KOLVODO-339096 format. One line per field, with one value per residue (C-alpha): residue in three letters; x, y, z. Coordinates in steps of 0.001 Angstrom, whole numbers. Layout:
<atoms>
residu: c(ALA_...)
east: c(X_...)
north: c(Y_...)
up: c(Z_...)
</atoms>
This chain:
<atoms>
residu: c(MET_LYS_THR_THR_ASP_ILE_THR_LEU_VAL_PHE_GLN_GLY_ALA_PHE_LYS_PRO_TYR_VAL_THR_ARG_GLU_HIS_GLU_ASN_PHE_ALA_ARG_ASN_ILE_ARG_ARG_THR_ARG_LYS_VAL_LEU_PRO_GLY_ALA_ARG_ILE_VAL_LEU_SER_THR_TRP_ALA_GLY_THR_GLU_LEU_PRO_PRO_GLY_LEU_ALA_LEU_ASP_THR_LEU_VAL_GLU_SER_GLU_ASP_PRO_GLY_GLY_LEU_ALA_PRO_LEU_LYS_LEU_ASP_ASP_ASN_LYS_ALA_ASN_ASN_ILE_ASN_ARG_GLN_LEU_LEU_SER_SER_GLN_ALA_GLY_LEU_ALA_ALA_VAL_GLU_THR_PRO_TYR_ALA_VAL_LYS_LEU_ARG_THR_ASP_CYS_PHE_LEU_GLU_HIS_ALA_GLY_PHE_ILE_ASP_HIS_TYR_ARG_GLU_GLN_PHE_ALA_LEU_ASP_GLY_ARG_GLU_ARG_LEU_LEU_ALA_SER_SER_PHE_PHE_THR_LEU_ASP_PRO_THR_MET_PHE_GLU_ARG_LEU_ALA_PHE_HIS_LEU_SER_ASP_TRP_PHE_GLN_PHE_GLY_PRO_THR_ALA_LEU_LEU_ARG_ASP_TYR_TRP_ALA_ALA_PRO_PRO_MET_SER_ALA_LYS_ASP_ALA_ARG_LEU_TYR_GLU_SER_GLN_GLU_HIS_VAL_ALA_GLY_SER_THR_VAL_PHE_GLU_ARG_LYS_PHE_ARG_ALA_ARG_PHE_ALA_VAL_GLU_GLN_HIS_LEU_CYS_LEU_HIS_PHE_ALA_HIS_ALA_ARG_GLY_TYR_THR_VAL_PRO_ARG_PHE_LEU_ASN_ASP_VAL_SER_ASP_THR_VAL_LEU_MET_ASP_TYR_GLN_ARG_PHE_LEU_ALA_GLN_ASP_ALA_LEU_LEU_LEU_ASP_PRO_TRP_GLN_ILE_GLY_LEU_ARG_PHE_ASP_LYS_TYR_GLY_TRP_VAL_GLY_SER_SER_ALA_PHE_GLN_ARG_MET_ASN_ASN_LEU_MET_HIS_LEU_ASP_TRP_LEU_ALA_LEU_ALA_ASN_PRO_THR_LEU_ALA_GLY_ILE_ALA_ASP_PRO_ALA_PRO_LEU_HIS_ALA_LEU_ILE_GLU_ALA_ARG_ARG_ARG_GLN_LYS_ALA_LEU_ALA_ARG_ARG_ALA_PHE_HIS_HIS_SER_ARG_ALA_LEU_HIS_GLY_LEU_LEU_PHE_ASP_PRO_LYS_ARG_ALA_ARG_HIS_PRO_LEU_ARG_ARG_LEU_ALA_ALA_GLY_LEU_ALA_ARG_ARG_LEU_ALA_ARG_ALA)
east: c(-14359_-14815_-12882_-16108_-15845_-12604_-11861_-8336_-7523_-4587_-3418_-980_264_-602_994_-571_2810_5852_8182_11936_12257_10217_7236_4043_1044_-1599_151_131_-3663_-4183_-1930_-3533_-7040_-6033_-4875_-8148_-10982_-14211_-12552_-13390_-10662_-10572_-7908_-7460_-5255_-5061_-7480_-6546_-4696_-4605_-5721_-4936_-7858_-9398_-8092_-10529_-11488_-14644_-14209_-11969_-11477_-9759_-8571_-6980_-3269_-2539_1157_4232_6125_9829_11883_11501_15245_17943_20075_17184_15711_12427_9198_7581_4328_2545_-386_-812_-775_-3270_-5742_-5777_-5903_-8815_-10668_-10057_-11138_-14262_-15342_-15113_-18423_-17119_-16428_-12680_-10145_-6555_-4612_-1564_450_79_3730_3383_1180_153_1463_-609_-3060_-1371_-2210_-5815_-4754_-2516_-5254_-7823_-5451_-4645_-8308_-9151_-6574_-7641_-10750_-9131_-9623_-6187_-4369_-2181_967_4329_7422_9361_9388_8011_11023_12478_13057_15735_18037_19507_16562_14821_11469_8633_5162_6695_4268_4827_2443_3482_493_-2320_-5340_-8192_-11771_-12618_-13641_-10264_-8322_-10388_-9559_-5870_-5785_-7792_-4708_-4722_-2348_1233_1824_4582_6045_6264_7708_10678_11095_14722_15852_15590_15818_18607_17946_18085_21477_22421_20508_21962_23385_20080_17871_19873_18934_15288_13972_10365_9109_8074_8563_5593_4737_4904_2618_-41_386_708_-2752_-4337_-2579_-3066_-6821_-6735_-5043_-1427_1464_3095_6405_6664_9463_11015_13194_11442_12180_11226_10293_6586_6637_8510_6229_3104_4516_5097_1603_130_1868_847_-2810_-3745_-1375_-239_3158_3921_6980_6235_6607_4008_1610_2191_3443_5802_7416_10166_11235_12359_13400_16846_15394_14732_18390_19758_21191_20983_17259_16466_17951_16504_12916_10510_10085_7231_9435_9877_6121_5453_7762_5735_2194_2200_5122_3638_3089_-438_-1923_1438_1692_5445_6617_10151_11809_10121_11202_14775_14499_13113_15936_18543_16956_17152_20865_21494_19794_21592_24961_24015_22833_26133_28186_26262_26724_30467_31153_29502_32689_32824_29189_29929_32117_30231_26895_28005_26529_29239_31944_30391_33702_35749_37500_36215_32649_32946_34365_31449_28944_30544_30346_26678_25900_27622_25766_22455_23239_24425)
north: c(-26306_-29381_-30300_-29697_-26052_-25634_-25071_-25483_-23016_-24198_-21165_-20861_-22555_-26243_-28877_-32329_-34108_-34457_-31632_-31750_-30223_-33230_-31068_-33119_-30814_-33555_-35434_-32282_-32082_-35824_-35913_-32869_-34281_-37381_-35175_-33219_-35561_-33644_-30357_-28873_-28198_-25261_-25010_-21441_-21388_-20030_-20411_-23290_-25277_-29005_-31235_-34948_-37425_-38201_-35144_-34795_-31128_-29566_-26342_-25245_-21488_-20292_-16714_-14851_-14373_-10665_-11162_-10478_-7346_-6518_-8851_-8065_-7709_-6008_-9158_-11432_-12377_-13966_-12003_-10451_-12445_-10489_-9481_-13070_-14198_-11526_-12226_-16011_-15832_-13392_-15552_-18722_-17211_-15768_-19361_-20459_-21151_-22491_-20323_-21116_-21317_-22290_-20473_-22387_-22748_-25499_-26490_-27574_-29910_-30830_-33990_-33401_-30775_-29723_-26098_-26788_-27938_-24895_-22547_-24070_-23889_-20229_-19355_-21044_-18783_-15396_-15822_-13934_-14935_-14675_-15077_-18161_-18009_-19716_-18477_-18868_-16118_-13837_-11576_-10217_-6523_-6201_-8671_-8871_-7905_-5107_-5406_-4796_-6234_-8995_-11795_-15109_-16010_-19698_-20859_-18952_-20130_-18333_-17180_-16888_-13233_-12435_-14088_-12247_-8965_-9860_-10644_-7554_-5428_-3577_-4698_-3476_-746_-951_2233_685_-2502_-475_2205_1472_1548_5329_6011_5283_3063_4964_5436_2543_-79_-3560_-5621_-7536_-4459_-2859_-5751_-4715_-3131_-2860_-309_-3108_-6855_-8914_-9977_-6373_-5124_-7576_-7044_-3241_-2718_-5149_-3717_-66_-641_-1845_1276_124_2417_778_1457_4443_2742_-721_-800_1760_543_3609_2972_3431_1019_-1656_-1264_-1591_-4570_-6363_-5412_-6648_-10004_-10355_-9451_-10422_-13227_-16663_-17797_-21504_-23258_-25347_-28624_-27431_-26520_-29790_-27899_-29605_-27266_-29356_-26553_-24607_-27560_-25989_-23108_-25211_-26229_-22731_-21130_-17759_-18096_-19278_-16007_-13879_-15007_-14846_-18427_-19675_-19150_-15485_-15137_-16615_-14011_-11251_-12548_-14522_-13395_-14956_-18247_-18593_-22062_-23839_-26008_-25530_-22446_-22385_-24525_-22446_-19197_-20528_-21300_-17820_-16182_-18287_-17303_-13618_-13972_-15771_-13057_-10280_-11912_-12443_-8841_-7508_-9834_-8691_-5025_-5277_-7325_-4770_-4074_-7762_-8207_-7920_-11012_-12914_-12788_-13094_-16389_-16565_-16810_-19551_-21444_-18500_-19529_-16467_-17205_-20817_-19705_-17314_-20077_-22337_-19605_-19039_-22725_-22801_-19672_-21277_-24276_-22194)
up: c(15900_13700_10567_8631_9772_7808_4117_2761_-9_-2109_-4058_-6919_-10062_-10485_-12699_-13156_-13297_-11031_-12066_-12575_-9098_-7846_-6940_-6845_-6605_-6740_-3923_-1789_-2015_-1457_1619_3150_2651_4641_7512_7645_6705_6429_5511_2116_-462_-2855_-5555_-6767_-9832_-13394_-16274_-18547_-15851_-16573_-13691_-13319_-13407_-10022_-8168_-5255_-5098_-3731_-5695_-8551_-8978_-12157_-12634_-15503_-14885_-14194_-14912_-12831_-11842_-11925_-9690_-5998_-5480_-7504_-7719_-8751_-12121_-10986_-11433_-8382_-8234_-5523_-7749_-8913_-5291_-4269_-7074_-6695_-2876_-2944_-5473_-3476_-166_-1810_-2566_1075_2834_6169_9259_9229_6441_5754_3032_1812_-1363_-3941_-3476_163_2219_5762_7406_10560_11812_15039_14272_15333_18807_19290_18098_20430_23418_22800_22289_25612_27298_25941_23761_20872_17241_15690_12404_12800_10664_10240_12044_8760_7244_9925_10239_13454_12604_15303_13537_10025_7791_9662_7937_10385_9698_7591_8494_6731_3914_3770_5803_7472_9440_11168_10778_7083_7431_9029_6205_3623_5348_5430_1704_724_-4_-3353_-6120_-5929_-8504_-11100_-9554_-6066_-7557_-8904_-6223_-5346_-8952_-8783_-5051_-2599_388_3674_5292_7537_5531_5900_3050_2861_2883_59_-2238_-2437_-5607_-4413_-1926_452_629_-566_2995_4174_1405_2592_6314_6254_4761_7219_10294_9306_8997_12606_13877_14113_13172_10151_8349_6018_4065_3733_6852_9025_12546_14548_18178_17454_14511_16481_19470_17326_15404_18707_19852_16563_16895_20540_20038_16486_15491_16640_15368_15184_13836_10710_12596_15116_12316_10481_7434_4996_2514_938_-1407_1679_3809_4261_6287_9385_9626_8979_12115_10354_9640_13160_14366_11562_12135_15050_16225_18414_21480_20528_20061_23501_25035_23323_23705_26934_29103_32240_30330_31652_31361_31620_34730_35207_33302_34770_32022_29303_30968_30907_27182_26464_28412_26597_23294_24213_24993_21700_19722_21581_20796_17128_16849_18217_16003_12931_13831_14486_11322_9040_7076_6072_5048_1331_1653_4338_2541_-1082_-2361_-5025_-2333_-219_55_1300_4574_6439_5379_6468_9806_10305_9447_12060_14685_13833_14291_17686_18740_17753_19962_22934)
</atoms>
């Protein structure tokens, strides 16, 4: 695989200036081009978008904005942009002519291309073409948000045909976007799961169609964690995906920089270490696997403790996870315990 075999598809809204949130879309493209010289760059955005002079693109794809849906969560006021994301991703990937592609957002960039080395190493081990994705936000459905087949859409890399298949899901309907306005969440739903308005999370909507077409048993509802669903999600990740942490990919996503330092999110998501335990339990190809086995075992213990703590503190979740009560002494105590657990 050469860099000339890869096309980078930047997808999403684009502004030609530095925004009040200090987002610099043109810089993101320029920095990424330096990291992957020889790779082609496609910008897939909306009709009428203004571009700054001298922006080095190989292809510009403009689509008509399909509009947003009702907010994804009941306590949110931002539009659910899944259909925008789907349309512009499909249009951008349709313009790719190289055998491999990267799909990333316009509000992030690459500071190195380590994902290529990891992909090559894994392919040398098992010869499988996979969908490489970020560990943040690939949720662990045994933890706090039990959403199976929630594969991160921050960054994805793989054969172009595979990415096109992944992004071939149909639009989300207005009915599905508002399902939990008129229907109760299933009994036993966690405080996080009860926030959802839509039938499925955005990442689930994408992944479910892709995985179902490949014969996997997928969730029937948002937090369906039946044994068969969990088993097939693990099998899907082991056989068809490769999870890397953002720093392994080379991905810089400053808007979500806080995630990497969040003890909660490191437990809530499936990190590269978790993926190794699923996909390569014997750690083939590693000269001395003993230290890595020790890390995996320590990680399992951490997650088991966090899972039990979350279960037994259920009566306090309304307080512990209320963003308006961030300074409450009990919440601060729980945050300190979570940080110590993450370091254990």
